[in-house]
C-alpha positions in Angstrom: -9.5 16.2 21.5 -7.6 15.7 18.2 -3.9 16.3 18.3 -2.5 19.2 16.2 0.4 18.4 13.9 2.3 21.5 12.8 4.2 22.0 9.5 2.8 19.2 7.4 1.2 18.9 4.0 -2.2 17.3 3.2 -0.6 13.9 2.4 0.5 13.6 6.0 -2.8 14.5 7.4 -4.5 11.9 5.2 -2.3 9.2 6.8 -2.7 10.1 10.5 -3.9 6.8 12.1 -7.1 8.0 13.7 -9.7 5.8 15.2 -13.3 6.8 15.8 -14.2 7.5 19.5 -17.5 6.0 20.4 -19.8 8.3 22.4 -20.6 7.5 26.0 -24.2 6.5 27.0 -25.2 10.2 27.7 -23.0 11.9 25.0 -24.2 13.4 21.8 -22.9 11.2 18.9 -22.5 14.2 16.6 -20.2 15.5 15.6 -18.1 12.4 15.3 -14.9 12.4 17.3 -11.6 10.9 16.4 -8.4 10.2 18.3 -5.0 8.7 17.6 -5.2 4.9 17.6 -3.7 3.9 21.0 -0.7 1.9 19.6 0.4 5.1 17.7 0.1 7.5 20.6 3.8 7.4 21.6 5.3 8.0 18.2 2.5 10.5 17.2 3.6 12.6 20.2 7.1 12.9 18.7 5.8 13.9 15.3 3.7 16.9 16.5 6.2 19.3 14.9 7.6 18.6 11.5 11.0 20.2 12.5 11.6 17.2 14.8 11.3 14.5 12.2 15.0 14.1 11.6 15.5 13.4 15.3 12.7 10.9 15.3 14.3 9.2 12.2 17.5 8.7 14.1 15.9 7.7 17.4 14.2 4.7 15.8 17.4 3.5 14.2 16.2 4.0 10.6 18.6 3.2 7.8 21.8 5.3 7.5 21.2 5.9 3.8 20.8 9.3 2.2 18.2 8.2 -0.3 16.0 6.4 2.2 16.4 9.2 4.7 15.5 11.8 2.1 12.5 9.9 0.9 11.0 9.3 4.4 11.6 12.8 5.6 10.0 14.1 2.4 7.0 11.7 3.1 6.9 11.9 6.9 3.7 9.9 7.2 6.0 6.9 6.9 7.4 7.8 10.3 4.2 6.5 12.0 5.5 3.1 11.0 9.2 3.7 11.9 9.4 0.5 14.1 8.0 -1.7 11.3 10.3 0.0 8.6 13.3 -0.6 10.8 12.5 -4.3 11.3 11.8 -4.7 7.6 15.1 -3.0 6.6 16.9 -5.3 8.9 15.5 -8.2 7.0 16.0 -6.8 3.5 19.4 -5.2 4.2 19.8 -3.8 0.7 19.3 0.0 0.7 18.6 0.3 -3.0 15.9 -2.4 -3.0 14.3 -0.9 0.2 14.2 2.5 -1.4 12.4 1.1 -4.4 9.9 -0.6 -2.2 9.1 2.6 -0.3 8.2 4.2 -3.6 5.8 1.5 -4.6 2.2 2.7 -4.3 1.0 -0.7 -3.0 3.6 -1.1 -0.2 1.7 1.1 2.2 -1.2 -1.4 2.2 1.0 -4.1 3.6 2.9 -1.7 5.9 -0.4 -0.8 7.7 -1.1 -4.5 8.2 2.4 -5.1 9.5 1.7 -2.7 12.3 -1.5 -4.6 13.2 0.1 -8.0 13.0 3.6 -7.7 14.2 4.1 -11.5 14.5 4.1 -11.6 10.7 7.8 -10.7 10.8 8.5 -14.2 12.0 7.0 -15.5 8.8 8.9 -12.9 6.7 12.2 -14.1 8.1 11.2 -17.7 7.2 10.0 -16.7 3.8 13.2 -14.8 3.2 15.3 -17.8 4.0 13.3 -20.1 1.6 12.6 -17.7 -1.3 15.1 -14.9 -1.0 14.8 -11.1 -0.7 13.6 -10.5 -4.2 10.6 -12.7 -3.7 9.8 -11.0 -0.4 9.9 -7.6 -2.0 7.9 -8.7 -5.0 5.1 -9.7 -2.6 5.2 -6.5 -0.6 5.0 -4.5 -3.8 1.9 -6.3 -5.1 -1.7 -5.4 -4.4 -2.6 -9.0 -5.1 -0.3 -10.5 -2.5 -1.7 -12.3 0.5 1.6 -12.5 2.3 0.3 -10.8 5.5 -2.7 -13.2 5.7 -0.2 -16.1 5.1 2.0 -14.8 7.9 -0.9 -14.7 10.3 -2.0 -18.2 9.4 1.6 -19.5 9.6 2.1 -18.1 13.1 -1.0 -19.9 14.3 -0.1 -23.2 12.8 1.0 -26.4 14.5 4.5 -27.7 14.0 3.3 -30.2 11.4 1.4 -27.6 9.4 4.5 -25.3 9.4 6.6 -28.1 7.9 4.0 -28.5 5.2 4.0 -24.8 4.6 7.8 -24.9 4.2 7.5 -27.7 1.7 5.0 -25.7 -0.3 7.3 -22.6 -0.4 10.2 -24.7 -1.5 8.5 -26.6 -4.2 5.7 -24.6 -5.9 5.2 -21.0 -7.1 5.5 -18.6 -4.2 2.2 -16.8 -4.8 0.4 -20.2 -5.0 2.0 -21.3 -1.9 1.1 -18.2 0.0 -2.6 -18.6 -1.0 -2.7 -22.1 0.4 -0.9 -21.1 3.6 -3.2 -18.1 4.0 -6.3 -20.2 3.5 -5.0 -22.9 5.9 -4.7 -26.5 5.0 -8.2 -27.8 4.4 -8.8 -31.5 4.7 -12.0 -33.5 4.2 -14.4 -33.7 7.1 -17.9 -34.9 7.8 -21.1 -33.0 7.2 -23.0 -31.6 10.1 -25.0 -33.9 12.3 -25.0 -37.5 13.5 -26.4 -40.6 11.8 -25.6 -39.0 8.4 -26.5 -42.2 6.5 -29.7 -43.1 8.2 -31.6 -42.5 4.9 -29.3 -44.5 2.7 -31.2 -47.2 0.9 -31.0 -49.9 -1.7 -34.0 -49.5 -4.0 -34.2 -52.3 -6.5 -31.3 -51.9 -8.9 -30.3 -48.6 -7.4 -28.5 -47.5 -4.3 -29.1 -44.0 -2.8 -26.4 -42.7 -0.4 -25.9 -39.4 1.3 -23.0 -37.2 0.2 -21.8 -36.5 3.7 -18.2 -35.3 3.5 -16.3 -32.5 1.9 -14.3 -35.0 -0.1 -17.5 -36.6 -1.5 -18.9 -33.1 -2.1 -15.9 -32.2 -4.3 -16.1 -35.5 -6.1 -19.8 -34.9 -6.8 -19.1 -31.4 -8.1 -16.5 -32.8 -10.5 -18.9 -35.5 -11.6 -21.6 -32.9 -12.3 -19.1 -30.9 -14.4 -17.9 -33.9 -16.4 -21.0 -36.0 -16.9 -24.1 -33.8 -16.9 -25.7 -30.8 -18.6 -26.1 -29.0 -15.4 -26.0 -25.2 -15.2 -23.2 -23.5 -13.3 -25.5 -22.7 -10.3 -26.2 -26.4 -9.9 -22.6 -27.5 -9.6 -22.0 -26.4 -5.9 -22.6 -29.3 -3.5 -23.0 -28.0 0.0 -22.5 -30.5 2.8 -22.5 -28.2 5.8 -26.2 -27.4 6.1 -29.0 -29.3 7.9 -31.7 -28.1 5.5 -29.6 -28.9 2.3 -28.7 -32.5 1.6 -27.4 -34.3 -1.5 -27.5 -38.0 -2.4 -25.7 -40.1 -4.9 -27.8 -42.5 -7.0 -25.8 -45.5 -8.1 -26.8 -48.2 -10.6 -26.3 -51.9 -10.1 -22.6 -51.6 -11.3 -22.0 -49.0 -8.6 -21.7 -46.2 -11.1 -23.3 -42.8 -10.3 -26.2 -42.0 -12.5 -27.8 -39.1 -10.7 -27.5 -36.7 -7.7 -30.6 -35.7 -5.7 -30.9 -32.3 -4.0 -33.0 -32.2 -0.9 -34.1 -28.9 0.7 -36.1 -29.0 3.9 -37.3 -32.6 3.2 -38.3 -31.9 -0.4 -36.6 -33.2 -3.5 -35.9 -30.0 -5.5 -33.5 -31.2 -8.2 -32.5 -34.4 -9.9 -29.2 -34.0 -11.8 -28.8 -37.0 -14.1 -25.9 -38.3 -16.2 -26.3 -36.8 -19.7 -26.6 -40.4 -21.1 -29.2 -41.6 -18.6 -33.0 -41.2 -18.8 -35.1 -41.0 -15.6 -37.6 -43.3 -17.2 -35.2 -46.1 -18.0 -34.1 -49.0 -15.9 -36.4 -48.1 -13.0 -34.5 -45.0 -12.0 -37.5 -42.7 -11.4 -39.4 -45.5 -9.6 -36.4 -46.1 -7.3 -36.3 -42.4 -6.5 -40.0 -42.1 -5.8 -40.0 -45.3 -3.6 -37.0 -43.9 -1.7 -38.8 -40.6 -1.0 -41.8 -42.5 0.4 -39.5 -44.8 2.5 -37.5 -42.0 4.1 -40.4 -39.5 4.5 -39.4 -36.9 2.0 -41.6 -35.4 -0.7 -41.3 -34.4 -4.3 -41.0 -30.6 -5.0 -43.9 -29.5 -7.2 -41.7 -28.4 -10.1 -38.9 -31.0 -9.8 -40.1 -33.4 -12.5 -41.4 -30.5 -14.6 -37.9 -29.1 -14.8 -36.5 -32.5 -15.6 -38.8 -32.8 -18.5 -38.0 -29.5 -20.1 
């Protein structure tokens, strides 16, 4: 049964943290039922009557500031997040800045996430020490900020990764640093499978080798951008799929002249250097001989597309 809140306006009711109650095996799923999300039950019970809000404000140790008190009591839906607001004010400490943050329309997005991921406050304290209060507030007031995601990632990091995160925050733009921290520090690793180079071959003047690491995949993508006439949808080089494989084709000087795309054992695309012709210097012959040697086949439209 839904709790009844007395004395509030529609804005308050919109913000009540309900969660859908899943029906039992023998219960009718309609109408849908909703209940207060369990982590809010205690504070929700104290907010049943609007007349008690001033007492709730004091009970949770909210800021002793008339402007902040007036704003929150005038927008009592914020009281669902009183513990988070108290922790955040203890970090920011400046009543004027905090009051401005409360009025920002995007702040509530981050406030909801702060309730879900309480450990993020550990990252906030660290971020504050490195970048200062204004930078923290700027992130909490932006719909584009990933500071919560960065906080979750940071709290799960090893000690070495945390030191790297600290270096980023100290030395590059804060928003760029947060994006990298949120994403996690990605390093090159091998493609799926064992014996990844079992189909590497030297075919006459040409060498054909598997692109089998994320590092090589990125190098290949850059080569395609810089040296070919490939369309945008041809630039992505995936190394994580068994049914997709990519191979470098090098000339006798160990310079790349083409990339081969294999899907399910068929050559579906040949991306050549813009200054290289398939019919010159035995390139096509090397590719055809390689296909025969490793047991792959030519896609029926592959050479047709190359000739267009």
